[in-house]
N, C-alpha and C positions, 0 to 999 in steps of 0.2 A: 842469658846466654854467659854460657862459659868455658869458655876453649880448656882444651889438656892438651897438652905436646904427645904423640901417640912411643908404644905403645895403647894409652891411656883411652878413654873415652869421654867425649864432650858433652857437651847438653844443649840444648835448647826449651820455653820454654814456649811452645804458636795459645796464639787462638783467632779462629773462625769469628766468633758474638758480636755482634750490634753493638759498636761502640770499642771493639780491640782497641785501645795504642796505636799497632801494629797491624802494615794490610801482607796479614801474613796468608801463600795459596795451598793449596792440597789436591795433585789429580787425580779424577772420580777415583783413579781404581787405586789411590792409594800410594802409590812410590815413586811420583815425583813436587819434594816438594818445593816452595818461590819460599823462602822467608827475609825478614825485612828485618835491616841493623839496628839497633838502640840509639835514642835521640840522646844526648848529651842529657845530666844531669838536672831535675828540674829543684835547683840550688841558689837562682838568684833571680833573678826579675826578667829575666829573658824566657822567652815562649817555648820554648823544646824543640816546639812544627814549627818555627819560623828560624831556624839554622838549619847548619851542614850537621849530617849527622856527623861524630868524630871521630877521627884519629887519634886524639890521643888526650890524656886526661890531662888537670889542668897542674899537676907533676910535671909532665912529658913522657912516662908512661901512654904505652899503643891497651888504645881500649880494648874490650874484647870482640868489636867490631878488625880492629887493623890483625888483629890475630886471626882469625877466621881469612879475611882475606890475603892475611898471608899465605896462612894454611892452605890454602886453593893455591897462589900461587908456586909454591912451593913441591905439592906433593899429586907431582899431575900419574902416576905410576904406585901410587901408595896412599889412597884418595883414603881424609884421616874418618875416625870410624864419630858421628852426632847421633844419640838417644837424641830422639824426640816425645813430648811428650806434650799432649793438647786441654788445654783451657776448657774444661767442659761447661760450666759453672763456680763459683768460688769453693776452692777444696777439693776442686775434682778436676784429678787431672786421669787423662785416658793413655797408653803410651801407646802411641805408634811407630812403636819400631823402630832400630838402626838404623838409619844411614850414614849414604857418602856421600862428603862433602867435593861438588863437583867443578863449580865454579863462582865467579861471582863481579860483581855489577857496583857501579858507584853514576850514577847518573841525576841528569835533575828529573826530580817531583813535582811540579808543581813552582815553588820558585826556591827550590832547595836539593841538594843533590843527599841523597840518601843508601844506604850497599843493597845490594839483590844478592843472598844465597842460596842458591841455587843445587840438593840435596838428591838422591837415587835411592830407594828405596835398597841393602843390603843386604844378603844370603847371610853376611857372612858375621858371627854370633863375639861380643865384645869383652877383652880379654879375661874374663871374671870366668864367658859358658865355656866353660873345655870337659872336654869326655862327651861323659851321659850328659853332662846338662848346654851342649849345646845341639845335642842329637833334638831335645827337648826346648832350645826351645827354636829348632829349626817347625817341630809337631807342634806348638799352639797355635794356635786361634786366637789373638789378640779378642780385648772388644769391641772396641772400634773398626773390625772387618766381620765381627759378628750384628752388627744394628743395618750393617751394609748391607750385607745378604740376607739379613731380613723382612728392610723393609724390600727389597728386591725380588725376595722368591713370596713376597706375600705373606709373611708365615708362616707357609703352607707344603708340605714335599712337594716337592719339582714332580715326582712323576705319577701322584694319584692325587694329591687335592688336599690329604690328609692333616689335619690344626691338632691334633699331638703324639704326644708321647717322641716329642722333633729334636733330631743333630744336626750339627754343624759336622758335615762330610769333604771331605777332603776329595773332588771330582780328578784329579791323576792323586794317585794315592802317597801317601807320605810314603811307604815303603820301596814305592820305584819312583819318590825324588819327588812327588808332591811339594805343596809347603802352602802350611794359613796366613804367609805373611802378607796377602791380595787377598782380592774376592773377587777378584776371576778366578782362581781352582778352589772355593768353596761355598759350600750349594746349603741349600735343607734335607734331610729322608729323613724320613719318619724312622721309626724303632727298626718293623720290618723290611724298609727298605735296605737300608742303613746294612743290617746283617746278611742281610743276601746277597746283597755286593761283596761282601768281605773286604777283602785285598787283591777285586779281579779287574780292570781295566778296564769298559765297558765299551763298549762299539757305538 
């Protein structure tokens, strides 16, 4: 995790793989993230999993946990933006999108206390994506959304069941305000049905 003061965008790296060091969870629709803070560094004989997650470094400077917590407390109206990446396998990361830091808790889990940061998917592009780039950000369908949709729709056109020449389609067209940032607005169509639809909103 890497906190940057707004308007810069912070970054977190999450993982839901078996054996992951932290308990991160993402809602089924990809819009709500519960992200666990980081343990004390493994630099002494102390087991990081046996002590509270730290607020300060040995230098008394705030940890990244503390920076995110402070930002969550101070920014209720103008929520900090966080770019989230998920580890799929060693060296392979998936961009999960841009999230807003909503709030946090510092609660007991077993015998120790850990940070839990709650984030919500944002439709706001980061400060680097402006103008045409911002529109492309909202139009894009991230790889993780395609994976969820392909599994949900069983790799077939949802209208005719075709399994070839498939397209990922915005159910509510982008031109009408639809987004590709969540699986709820994306479906699989064959080339024929996708071309027939165009930018119409189906009843």
